[in-house]
ZAVOTI-209076 format. One line per 5 residues: number of its first residue (from 1); for each residue x, z, y of C-alpha. Coordinates in pm, 1 decimal, always signed. Layout:
N
NUM) X Z Y | ...
This chain:
628
1) -178.1 -4350.2 -739.7 | -335.9 -4103.3 -486.3 | -166.4 -3847.8 -297.9 | -390.1 -3573.6 -436.1 | -310.1 -3625.7 -831.3
6) -191.9 -3312.7 -954.6 | +158.4 -3234.6 -1049.9 | +114.9 -3302.0 -1451.7 | -38.9 -3649.4 -1393.5 | +244.8 -3729.2 -1166.1
11) +484.1 -3596.5 -1425.9 | +345.5 -3825.8 -1683.9 | +315.3 -4123.4 -1480.2 | +713.8 -4080.6 -1389.4 | +861.3 -4053.7 -1721.1
16) +731.3 -4333.6 -1873.7 | +846.5 -4635.0 -1662.2 | +545.9 -4892.2 -1590.0 | +585.2 -5225.8 -1452.0 | +431.1 -5218.0 -1104.2
21) +326.8 -5602.8 -1167.6 | -31.2 -5762.3 -1163.9 | -244.1 -5739.6 -1479.2 | -146.4 -6088.2 -1584.3 | +240.5 -6018.8 -1536.8
26) +189.3 -5680.2 -1756.3 | -37.2 -5892.1 -2004.6 | +281.3 -6134.2 -2027.8 | +527.8 -5853.5 -2091.2 | +298.7 -5726.6 -2383.2
31) +289.9 -6088.3 -2533.9 | +665.2 -6123.9 -2465.9 | +747.1 -5815.5 -2661.6 | +510.6 -5877.1 -2979.7 | +661.3 -6256.7 -2967.2
36) +1018.9 -6137.2 -2968.8 | +1040.2 -5779.8 -3124.1 | +933.0 -5616.6 -3460.5 | +839.1 -5259.7 -3486.8 | +962.6 -5048.1 -3771.0
41) +893.6 -4651.4 -3779.3 | +1143.6 -4396.6 -3935.7 | +1149.9 -4029.1 -3995.1 | +1538.4 -3958.7 -3928.2 | +1666.2 -3665.1 -4098.1
46) +1876.5 -3397.0 -3880.0 | +2145.9 -3190.3 -4065.9 | +1925.6 -2911.1 -4124.3 | +1683.2 -3126.0 -4286.2 | +1414.6 -3160.9 -4028.2
51) +1303.8 -3539.9 -3995.2 | +1235.2 -3674.3 -3632.6 | +988.3 -3942.1 -3579.6 | +1160.1 -4261.1 -3431.9 | +967.5 -4617.6 -3342.9
56) +1239.9 -4896.6 -3345.1 | +1182.7 -5227.0 -3185.9 | +1407.7 -5487.1 -3333.3 | +1466.1 -5852.0 -3183.9 | +1338.4 -6106.3 -3429.8
61) +1644.9 -6327.5 -3345.6 | +1905.6 -6222.6 -3608.1 | +2172.9 -6464.0 -3517.9 | +2382.5 -6205.9 -3300.6 | +2407.1 -5828.8 -3319.0
66) +2268.4 -5607.3 -3051.0 | +2326.5 -5271.4 -2876.0 | +2083.8 -4996.9 -2919.6 | +1895.7 -4812.3 -2633.8 | +1771.0 -4486.7 -2714.9
71) +1509.7 -4277.6 -2549.1 | +1420.2 -3916.4 -2667.1 | +1097.2 -3753.5 -2536.3 | +866.5 -3477.7 -2545.7 | +598.7 -3713.6 -2422.9
76) +509.3 -3903.6 -2724.2 | +646.8 -4237.9 -2845.6 | +275.3 -4363.7 -2854.8 | +139.9 -4610.0 -2964.1 | +170.9 -4507.8 -3335.8
81) +171.2 -4733.8 -3635.8 | +380.2 -5034.1 -3685.2 | +99.6 -5277.4 -3586.8 | +89.3 -5119.9 -3260.0 | +316.0 -5210.1 -2984.6
86) +437.6 -5068.7 -2650.2 | +352.7 -5327.3 -2364.8 | +695.8 -5289.4 -2233.0 | +1051.6 -5182.5 -2360.4 | +1359.0 -5067.3 -2223.2
91) +1406.1 -4914.1 -1888.8 | +1267.3 -5249.9 -1737.8 | +1174.5 -5549.2 -1888.8 | +1503.2 -5701.2 -1803.0 | +1650.6 -5523.0 -2112.6
96) +1376.6 -5656.6 -2331.1 | +1440.6 -5990.1 -2210.1 | +1825.2 -5986.2 -2240.0 | +1781.6 -5843.1 -2601.3 | +1854.8 -5489.5 -2727.8
101) +1732.6 -5267.3 -3033.9 | +1516.0 -5002.6 -2853.0 | +1469.9 -4679.2 -3026.9 | +1194.7 -4419.4 -2898.7 | +1183.2 -4055.5 -3051.1
106) +974.0 -3760.6 -3034.1 | +1195.2 -3473.3 -2974.4 | +1213.6 -3165.7 -3264.3 | +865.1 -3017.3 -3259.9 | +649.5 -3244.7 -3057.4
111) +406.4 -3508.1 -3143.6 | +505.0 -3682.4 -3496.1 | +835.9 -3479.4 -3533.4 | +893.9 -3192.4 -3771.5 | +1045.4 -2876.4 -3652.3
116) +971.0 -2627.4 -3379.6 | +984.6 -2716.8 -3021.7 | +1196.3 -2489.5 -2797.7 | +1164.5 -2563.1 -2377.0 | +1497.0 -2628.4 -2282.1
121) +1637.3 -2582.8 -2620.3 | +1979.3 -2392.1 -2551.4 | +2301.7 -2558.3 -2620.8 | +2501.9 -2386.4 -2910.5 | +2879.2 -2440.3 -2796.8
126) +3044.0 -2321.1 -3136.2 | +2831.9 -2432.9 -3448.8 | +2894.1 -2260.0 -3748.7 | +2677.1 -2471.9 -3985.3 | +2390.5 -2720.0 -4037.5
131) +2132.5 -2449.6 -3910.5 | +2284.7 -2468.0 -3558.0 | +2108.5 -2731.7 -3413.1 | +2042.2 -2805.5 -3066.1 | +1956.6 -3150.0 -2850.2
136) +2319.3 -3239.1 -2845.6 | +2341.9 -3230.2 -3233.5 | +1996.1 -3401.3 -3264.2 | +2128.2 -3664.4 -3055.6 | +2450.8 -3708.1 -3242.4
141) +2257.1 -3718.5 -3596.7 | +1992.7 -3990.3 -3440.4 | +2285.9 -4200.2 -3321.2 | +2497.6 -4189.1 -3655.6 | +2158.9 -4260.6 -3861.7
146) +2073.6 -4572.7 -3614.6 | +2401.8 -4733.3 -3626.3 | +2439.2 -4699.8 -4016.1 | +2099.1 -4788.7 -4069.3 | +1938.4 -5059.9 -3840.7
151) +2067.4 -5406.8 -3920.9 | +2232.8 -5622.3 -3662.6 | +2321.3 -5362.0 -3421.0 | +2667.9 -5393.1 -3258.3 | +2775.6 -5058.4 -3285.2
156) +2711.8 -4943.7 -2920.5 | +2443.0 -4732.7 -2815.5 | +2321.3 -4629.7 -2480.8 | +2064.6 -4376.3 -2372.4 | +1865.6 -4293.8 -2077.8
161) +1535.8 -4090.5 -1978.4 | +1370.1 -3982.4 -1670.4 | +1286.2 -3609.9 -1589.8 | +1230.1 -3400.0 -1940.8 | +1389.8 -3726.8 -2116.6
166) +1674.1 -3695.3 -1881.0 | +1743.1 -3342.6 -1975.5 | +1789.2 -3485.4 -2344.7 | +2002.8 -3782.4 -2190.1 | +2238.5 -3538.9 -2047.6
171) +2221.5 -3284.9 -2344.9 | +2313.0 -3604.3 -2569.8 | +2619.4 -3678.5 -2354.0 | +2760.1 -3354.8 -2447.7 | +2988.0 -3370.9 -2777.4
176) +2846.8 -3734.1 -2771.3 | +2875.7 -3936.5 -3109.8 | +3142.1 -4204.2 -3065.3 | +2913.0 -4501.1 -3076.4 | +2725.8 -4340.2 -2774.8
181) +2894.0 -4519.2 -2498.9 | +2666.5 -4520.2 -2185.9 | +2438.9 -4246.5 -2061.9 | +2195.4 -4252.8 -1790.5 | +2040.2 -3904.3 -1695.5
186) +1769.7 -3986.9 -1450.2 | +1606.6 -3712.8 -1265.5 | +1748.3 -3458.8 -1549.9 | +1607.9 -3108.2 -1581.0 | +1932.2 -2900.7 -1583.8
191) +1830.1 -2555.6 -1490.4 | +1462.0 -2412.8 -1457.7 | +1559.5 -2069.6 -1229.7 | +1802.2 -2204.7 -981.0 | +1689.0 -2558.9 -847.5
196) +1481.4 -2760.0 -1094.9 | +1079.5 -2781.8 -1130.2 | +980.6 -2415.6 -1176.5 | +1229.2 -2198.3 -946.7 | +1428.5 -2300.0 -637.5
201) +1693.0 -1987.8 -563.5 | +1454.1 -1768.3 -791.0 | +1147.2 -1869.7 -596.7 | +876.1 -1962.7 -805.9 | +725.0 -2310.4 -745.0
206) +359.9 -2204.1 -865.0 | +142.6 -2506.3 -858.0 | +375.1 -2753.4 -1028.2 | +453.2 -2498.9 -1308.4 | +128.8 -2343.8 -1354.4
211) -45.4 -2697.1 -1370.6 | +219.4 -2854.1 -1601.3 | +270.0 -2575.6 -1848.6 | -110.6 -2497.0 -1892.2 | -131.8 -2831.8 -2076.2
216) +222.5 -2894.7 -2212.7 | +266.0 -2570.2 -2328.2 | +2.9 -2543.4 -2552.5 | +88.2 -2480.4 -2918.1 | +142.8 -2791.8 -3153.4
221) +109.4 -2614.5 -3519.8 | +197.1 -2950.0 -3728.3 | +298.2 -3319.0 -3664.7 | +9.1 -3487.4 -3497.5 | -60.3 -3851.7 -3300.3
226) -309.5 -3672.8 -3102.3 | -262.4 -3483.5 -2766.9 | -434.5 -3377.5 -2445.9 | -291.0 -3461.6 -2133.5 | -576.0 -3344.2 -1937.1
231) -484.0 -3160.2 -1649.4 | -620.1 -2787.1 -1583.5 | -970.9 -2747.8 -1445.1 | -923.5 -2545.6 -1118.3 | -1299.8 -2577.1 -1046.5
236) -1197.8 -2654.7 -698.2 | -977.0 -2928.8 -520.6 | -831.6 -2636.9 -279.1 | -519.9 -2538.5 -415.4 | -435.8 -2325.3 -148.2
241) -759.2 -2135.4 -189.1 | -764.8 -2135.3 -567.2 | -398.6 -1962.8 -598.5 | -427.0 -1734.5 -293.7 | -783.2 -1608.1 -480.5
246) -573.1 -1564.5 -817.4 | -388.9 -1292.5 -652.6 | -65.4 -1143.3 -799.3 | +107.5 -1366.3 -1062.7 | +19.3 -1115.1 -1316.7
251) -344.2 -1203.8 -1292.7 | -282.6 -1573.1 -1397.5 | -255.0 -1520.3 -1789.5 | -574.1 -1282.3 -1811.8 | -769.6 -1502.4 -1584.2
256) -701.5 -1847.9 -1675.4 | -425.6 -1866.5 -1965.4 | -561.9 -1623.2 -2206.2 | -233.0 -1559.4 -2387.0 | -226.0 -1914.7 -2513.8
261) +74.9 -2055.6 -2318.5 | +350.3 -1871.0 -2492.1 | +610.0 -2026.3 -2216.4 | +413.1 -1868.3 -1933.8 | +482.1 -1550.5 -2082.7
266) +844.1 -1604.8 -2140.5 | +840.9 -1724.0 -1736.0 | +680.5 -1379.9 -1647.0 | +906.0 -1171.9 -1852.8 | +1248.3 -1307.4 -1713.4
271) +1241.9 -1266.1 -1333.0 | +1589.8 -1307.1 -1263.1 | +1868.6 -1515.0 -1403.0 | +1900.1 -1331.6 -1700.2 | +2047.9 -1447.8 -2056.5
276) +1712.1 -1620.7 -2127.3 | +1795.9 -1870.5 -1812.8 | +2146.1 -1855.1 -1860.3 | +2105.1 -2017.1 -2216.8 | +1905.1 -2275.1 -2074.3
281) +2155.3 -2383.9 -1778.2 | +2259.1 -2713.5 -1942.2 | +2488.5 -2735.6 -1624.0 | +2720.9 -2486.4 -1770.0 | +2785.7 -2741.3 -2073.3
286) +2816.5 -3074.1 -1861.3 | +3199.4 -3113.2 -1891.8 | +3448.1 -3336.7 -2107.6 | +3219.4 -3611.3 -2111.3 | +3324.1 -3943.5 -2297.8
291) +3037.4 -4152.5 -2217.2 | +3029.5 -4385.2 -1904.4 | +2751.0 -4213.4 -1698.7 | +2521.4 -4333.9 -1448.4 | +2314.6 -4060.3 -1305.0
296) +1986.9 -4140.0 -1096.4 | +1790.8 -3958.9 -872.5 | +1551.6 -3978.2 -558.5 | +1619.2 -3813.7 -213.4 | +1251.0 -3714.0 -214.4
301) +1197.7 -3622.2 -595.5 | +1014.0 -3302.3 -582.4 | +1106.7 -3202.6 -930.5 | +1475.1 -3276.3 -1013.5 | +1648.4 -3361.9 -717.9
306) +1864.7 -3071.7 -763.4 | +1916.8 -3193.8 -1138.2 | +2041.5 -3532.9 -1045.4 | +2279.6 -3399.3 -774.6 | +2428.9 -3128.8 -1014.9
311) +2467.0 -3351.0 -1324.1 | +2686.8 -3580.6 -1126.0 | +2889.7 -3314.1 -973.6 | +2952.5 -3120.5 -1312.2 | +3022.6 -3441.6 -1495.5
316) +3258.5 -3553.9 -1215.7 | +3454.8 -3239.4 -1197.1 | +3583.7 -3268.3 -1554.8 | +3515.1 -3645.6 -1682.1 | +3756.5 -3717.3 -1933.7
321) +3618.8 -4058.5 -2076.7 | +3430.9 -4339.7 -1906.3 | +3340.1 -4362.1 -1529.2 | +3074.0 -4133.6 -1358.6 | +2849.7 -4285.3 -1127.0
326) +2574.3 -4168.9 -915.4 | +2275.1 -4359.5 -748.1 | +2023.7 -4202.3 -507.9 | +1766.6 -4401.5 -348.9 | +1439.5 -4314.0 -112.9
331) +1217.7 -4253.4 -415.3 | +1007.7 -3972.4 -534.4 | +1013.8 -3844.2 -931.0 | +1108.8 -4158.8 -1132.3 | +987.1 -4404.0 -827.6
336) +1314.3 -4598.3 -916.9 | +1133.8 -4725.3 -1267.8 | +827.6 -4856.4 -1125.7 | +676.4 -5048.6 -801.1 | +911.1 -5186.6 -515.6
341) +1009.1 -4871.1 -364.9 | +938.7 -5005.1 -6.6 | +740.3 -4700.2 +103.9 | +676.0 -4352.7 +20.4 | +411.4 -4159.5 +172.2
346) +382.9 -4215.4 +541.3 | +731.8 -4378.5 +560.7 | +834.2 -4734.4 +507.7 | +1219.6 -4838.2 +399.0 | +1209.5 -5200.4 +496.2
351) +1334.2 -5290.7 +152.1 | +1237.4 -5311.1 -214.2 | +1487.4 -5046.5 -329.3 | +1342.0 -4990.5 -684.1 | +1387.8 -5347.9 -739.9
356) +1731.1 -5342.3 -624.2 | +1818.1 -5052.9 -837.3 | +1668.4 -5209.7 -1152.8 | +1834.7 -5538.2 -1086.8 | +2174.3 -5447.7 -934.5
361) +2245.0 -5113.5 -1070.6 | +2079.8 -4988.0 -1407.2 | +2084.8 -5319.0 -1563.7 | +2434.8 -5445.6 -1495.7 | +2580.9 -5078.1 -1607.4
366) +2415.3 -5125.3 -1948.5 | +2491.9 -5459.4 -1968.4 | +2865.3 -5398.1 -1926.0 | +2908.4 -5115.3 -2145.0 | +2673.4 -5196.9 -2410.9
371) +2736.2 -5583.2 -2420.7 | +3054.9 -5649.9 -2236.2 | +2883.4 -5862.1 -1988.4 | +2959.4 -5878.3 -1605.4 | +3187.1 -5654.6 -1440.6
376) +3288.2 -5281.7 -1407.5 | +3243.1 -5297.2 -1032.6 | +2988.0 -5051.7 -967.0 | +3081.3 -4787.5 -699.5 | +3124.5 -4442.7 -735.8
381) +2812.2 -4347.6 -548.2 | +2535.6 -4604.9 -445.6 | +2314.3 -4433.4 -207.4 | +2034.6 -4507.6 +16.2 | +2051.7 -4398.2 +376.0
386) +1722.7 -4313.5 +515.0 | +1665.1 -4370.7 +914.9 | +1884.6 -4691.5 +891.2 | +1711.1 -4788.0 +558.2 | +2026.1 -4961.3 +414.9
391) +2229.3 -4922.1 +83.1 | +2564.7 -4748.5 +143.0 | +2842.2 -4767.9 -130.3 | +3104.6 -4480.8 -157.4 | +3400.7 -4390.9 -368.8
396) +3323.3 -4035.2 -378.0 | +3002.2 -3819.0 -344.7 | +3005.0 -3660.7 -53.7 | +3175.7 -3933.5 +124.0 | +3543.5 -3882.9 +222.4
401) +3580.7 -3820.9 +599.1 | +3264.0 -3664.1 +651.9 | +3323.8 -3362.0 +908.1 | +3134.5 -3060.6 +872.3 | +2926.4 -2973.9 +1187.2
406) +2738.0 -2677.1 +1239.8 | +2395.3 -2650.0 +1420.2 | +2339.8 -2294.2 +1589.1 | +2019.1 -2157.9 +1683.2 | +2004.5 -2071.1 +2054.2
411) +1740.5 -1914.7 +2312.1 | +1436.2 -2115.8 +2422.2 | +1435.1 -2264.7 +2071.4 | +1743.4 -2479.8 +2113.3 | +1937.8 -2620.3 +1862.5
416) +2312.6 -2670.6 +1962.7 | +2615.0 -2796.8 +1794.7 | +2873.8 -2530.8 +1750.7 | +3160.1 -2750.0 +1922.1 | +2901.7 -2702.5 +2250.5
421) +3070.8 -2362.2 +2292.9 | +2797.4 -2231.1 +2477.7 | +2803.7 -1870.4 +2472.5 | +2492.2 -1642.5 +2359.8 | +2391.6 -1306.7 +2463.2
426) +2427.8 -1022.3 +2229.0 | +2087.4 -909.4 +2090.8 | +1895.2 -1236.5 +2076.9 | +1662.1 -1271.7 +1813.8 | +1302.7 -1418.3 +1736.8
431) +1055.6 -1219.5 +1527.8 | +710.6 -1318.3 +1368.4 | +483.9 -1174.1 +1144.3 | +475.1 -1286.6 +774.6 | +123.2 -1182.7 +626.8
436) +81.6 -1265.8 +253.7 | -269.6 -1298.8 +313.9 | -228.9 -1583.0 +522.0 | +89.5 -1782.0 +393.8 | +196.9 -2059.3 +591.6
441) +67.4 -2388.5 +409.0 | +339.7 -2634.8 +275.9 | +128.6 -2930.8 +362.9 | -152.2 -3042.3 +569.2 | -386.2 -3149.3 +309.4
446) -643.3 -3039.9 +66.8 | -495.2 -3058.3 -267.3 | -499.8 -2877.0 -619.1 | -109.3 -2956.7 -704.1 | +237.7 -3056.6 -557.3
451) +196.2 -3392.5 -423.0 | +536.5 -3639.0 -496.0 | +593.8 -3717.9 -171.4 | +566.8 -3366.8 +6.9 | +912.4 -3384.2 +69.3
456) +884.8 -3641.8 +343.3 | +565.6 -3523.1 +503.5 | +465.1 -3444.4 +872.9 | +545.7 -3096.2 +978.0 | +385.4 -3097.3 +1346.2
461) +119.5 -2834.8 +1197.1 | +369.2 -2580.8 +1070.8 | +542.3 -2600.7 +1438.7 | +220.7 -2493.6 +1567.3 | +220.5 -2175.5 +1378.6
466) +315.6 -1856.5 +1517.1 | +476.0 -1750.3 +1184.3 | +735.4 -2067.1 +1192.9 | +1060.5 -2086.2 +1423.4 | +1146.6 -2406.0 +1553.2
471) +1477.7 -2474.4 +1681.5 | +1536.7 -2858.0 +1818.8 | +1815.8 -3046.7 +1972.4 | +1789.3 -3256.0 +2307.8 | +1720.4 -3614.9 +2252.4
476) +2005.6 -3807.7 +2071.9 | +2192.1 -4060.9 +2240.7 | +2364.1 -4179.2 +1933.8 | +2319.4 -4197.7 +1542.6 | +2374.2 -3889.2 +1376.4
481) +2439.7 -3966.6 +1009.5 | +2443.0 -3669.2 +770.2 | +2572.1 -3719.6 +415.5 | +2615.5 -3426.1 +156.3 | +2506.9 -3085.7 +111.8
486) +2346.6 -2864.5 +383.1 | +2440.1 -2503.8 +413.6 | +2209.2 -2233.4 +587.5 | +2333.0 -1922.2 +702.1 | +2050.0 -1676.9 +856.3
491) +2114.7 -1348.9 +1008.8 | +1779.0 -1177.6 +937.0 | +1605.6 -861.3 +947.0 | +1267.4 -748.5 +801.5 | +1071.7 -427.2 +841.9
496) +996.6 -459.6 +473.7 | +1252.3 -457.4 +156.2 | +1202.3 -817.2 +43.3 | +1128.7 -1166.7 +209.7 | +1179.5 -1545.6 +104.5
501) +1332.8 -1762.4 +385.8 | +1246.9 -2129.6 +399.1 | +1471.3 -2361.0 +603.5 | +1363.6 -2716.6 +675.4 | +1563.0 -2986.1 +861.5
506) +1360.9 -3229.2 +1035.9 | +1373.2 -3585.2 +1200.6 | +1126.6 -3551.5 +1522.5 | +1054.0 -3922.6 +1614.9 | +1018.5 -4060.7 +1964.8
511) +669.6 -4034.8 +2134.1 | +661.4 -4384.9 +2105.1 | +734.8 -4472.3 +1777.9 | +524.6 -4764.9 +1650.3 | +294.2 -4708.2 +1372.0
516) +339.2 -4873.9 +1046.4 | -31.6 -4916.8 +998.3 | -210.6 -4960.4 +1349.5 | -555.1 -4880.8 +1187.6 | -399.5 -4563.5 +998.3
521) -480.0 -4188.2 +1023.3 | -129.2 -4087.4 +1088.2 | +23.1 -4162.7 +1399.4 | +391.2 -4207.0 +1392.6 | +475.3 -4131.0 +1752.4
526) +619.7 -3735.0 +1764.0 | +615.6 -3758.4 +1363.3 | +807.2 -3459.6 +1239.1 | +954.9 -3599.7 +919.8 | +1071.2 -3352.1 +663.5
531) +1423.6 -3462.8 +575.3 | +1535.7 -3156.7 +352.3 | +1407.8 -2830.5 +299.6 | +1489.7 -2522.7 +40.9 | +1386.3 -2176.2 -5.4
536) +1568.9 -1855.1 -106.5 | +1416.3 -1558.0 -241.5 | +1597.8 -1283.5 -9.5 | +1670.7 -1035.1 -289.1 | +1902.7 -1292.3 -473.0
541) +2113.4 -1338.2 -134.9 | +2394.6 -1195.1 -333.1 | +2341.8 -1360.9 -685.8 | +2029.7 -1505.2 -882.6 | +2128.6 -1234.7 -1136.9
546) +2170.8 -954.9 -880.3 | +1825.5 -865.0 -717.4 | +1893.4 -631.1 -422.4 | +1627.1 -518.7 -154.4 | +1677.2 -549.5 +195.5
551) +1734.7 -245.2 +419.5 | +1449.6 -245.0 +674.1 | +1554.5 -329.7 +1015.9 | +1915.2 -397.6 +925.6 | +2056.0 -733.1 +1020.5
556) +2141.2 -904.0 +717.6 | +2341.8 -1245.8 +645.0 | +2126.4 -1461.1 +387.1 | +2317.6 -1795.9 +290.7 | +2223.8 -2060.8 +82.3
561) +2260.1 -2453.8 -10.5 | +1988.1 -2715.5 +71.5 | +2009.7 -3038.4 -165.9 | +2221.5 -3318.1 -55.9 | +2066.3 -3557.2 +193.5
566) +2194.2 -3889.8 +329.8 | +1963.2 -3962.4 +652.1 | +2070.4 -4105.3 +1000.7 | +1867.0 -3922.3 +1297.1 | +1844.5 -4244.4 +1539.1
571) +1908.9 -4239.4 +1919.3 | +1575.8 -4132.0 +2071.7 | +1507.2 -3898.9 +1811.4 | +1576.4 -3505.0 +1786.9 | +1703.8 -3285.9 +1506.5
576) +1474.8 -2997.7 +1437.9 | +1513.3 -2663.0 +1208.0 | +1224.5 -2459.8 +1103.6 | +1250.2 -2134.6 +959.9 | +931.7 -1946.6 +772.7
581) +898.9 -1690.2 +514.4 | +611.3 -1852.5 +321.5 | +559.1 -2196.8 +185.2 | +220.2 -2174.7 -5.9 | +97.1 -2245.1 -262.1
586) +421.6 -2455.3 -326.3 | +611.3 -2126.1 -367.2 | +442.7 -1813.0 -469.3 | +395.6 -1521.4 -235.3 | +676.5 -1271.1 -199.9
591) +506.3 -918.7 -156.3 | +757.5 -848.7 +72.0 | +780.3 -525.5 -128.3 | +1124.3 -513.1 -325.0 | +983.9 -552.5 -687.2
596) +955.6 -758.8 -1011.4 | +707.4 -1007.0 -823.4 | +592.0 -1092.4 -1156.3 | +427.0 -801.9 -1246.1 | +355.7 -701.1 -895.6
601) +19.4 -558.9 -786.1 | -213.3 -680.6 -558.9 | -159.5 -378.0 -353.8 | +225.4 -447.4 -332.8 | +157.8 -746.2 -59.1
606) +205.5 -624.6 +283.8 | +266.4 -804.2 +625.5 | +602.2 -744.8 +729.7 | +770.3 -825.5 +1057.0 | +1091.7 -1050.1 +1036.8
611) +1356.5 -1124.7 +1299.7 | +1615.0 -1423.4 +1299.8 | +1917.6 -1349.9 +1518.6 | +2144.8 -1618.6 +1695.0 | +2392.4 -1405.6 +1924.0
616) +2762.8 -1415.8 +1899.0 | +2760.1 -1158.0 +1639.6 | +2486.8 -1289.8 +1415.6 | +2500.7 -1652.1 +1461.3 | +2235.7 -1827.1 +1257.9
621) +2302.0 -2188.2 +1185.8 | +2282.8 -2479.0 +979.9 | +2568.8 -2669.3 +871.7 | +2584.1 -3043.2 +761.3 | +2842.2 -3323.2 +672.7
626) +2833.6 -3595.8 +954.2 | +2955.0 -3930.8 +865.7 | +3158.5 -4083.3 +1171.2
């Protein structure tokens, strides 16, 4: 796919696993499905009487019993009609050829299912009657019906799904039906305010949310087989220009959405981590999980890296049932389910990482727990280490023995390890002007959405801007491998009363680094590879539910976490940290005036001068965990 496809198209491509084979191979898969499976369609009743449309594919060979693999989705179980078959079945065709019963369900309120759809439907921990329904109870009722009514099943059910279907998988393993013995939430949505999809630390991911919700958020009055996946027509390929001219977020609905998207209005009405968002925080309920769990994610998943890491951590903290595993690879959103996984954007990994995952991690996991085949020898954490481009297996994540190491900002734009004990004079700071009228672009490319590989992109263009600060180590003489979370501690001040703070950890390649494609446009010598980046909306520095203005001119500590990484900076490379206050249009513009940003007026947006301090009293730094 092209890099420039809008986020909506990327999302739909990711959540429906597709074989990246030749047309002949895909035709062979489709023929295999029809030759070996019979399709049935059911309307499965939930405890409140609502019926959910479910397509079930059953092996024609009835000489043995089969486990059931369940996928619940808001994106349609098409094609509809018992004579119309999917071209592939299962997370991969390995499953179809091994023999499973496959159940695909339209979730409540979507496509052919009855009921009302609710985005990130809140979990109800204490249900008092059949009217108290959530995605956990709908999964329970579905599993119960399937094992009681589908012939030749062996009484064991597994569930998986990517992105929004990953949310339904994670919800399904809460209060799980006894027959649900294996769950694989993959890039699961868990918390739309803290770190998944639409917000990161309270900062709004504008093109991703706008482009997606403009289509997905349209009402569906009644069950239907028809739906539109057409992206919003921006009238231009230039997202930077489109969203800048849109002005304040308050202009989006009257200008473009015209009151037709209910969830957009919900977004704009809840600008902090209030009860609306807290009710939709699935992470709070991921505990006492009984099924065996395999959480899957991509190190460069632009949408739900946060959800993958948090689901694993929460399940691991209070696991009472089967084993808990995590697999993280060098993938974009859903990249493990399709293609070879040997490259992403400008990067190459010298290994078919997606094939490795499907054949050596995902398939054996379900085979063991659903069929009793193979061995339960999957490592706790199976993670791909970028830089060295190799798979690593650990008995914990982050790996035991990783040593916390801090890199401190220093004069002359140096980045120095704390143990160097280099004194820094009091009062040292770097200043820059942040102008909402000219925000720092998040990428050096003309496009309308959020490309799925932006998390690997070259950052040389940003280093050359006056409103981006860069701090860099000397050339490394040995490998430096980081594994686990990254913590940013910035001592900052602003002439305004609010500001965003973006921290980027970057691998600066040597000048003589070889090109992957000698004829390519991008030259890899001195490439500034984005390894990890995150934003903190400054007013939420003391809590996402506690917005607080900055006192103009006062040095203030802003601390936040960047998502985990597993990367080796090789000898000859340098480590760089960039700091900036805009990341547009990936993140909406902060007016730099303390206010409800979703209701801000265009006149609220003002240029301000920011400072980043790095003296012994105010030591700005980034901390990582280094594997020795």
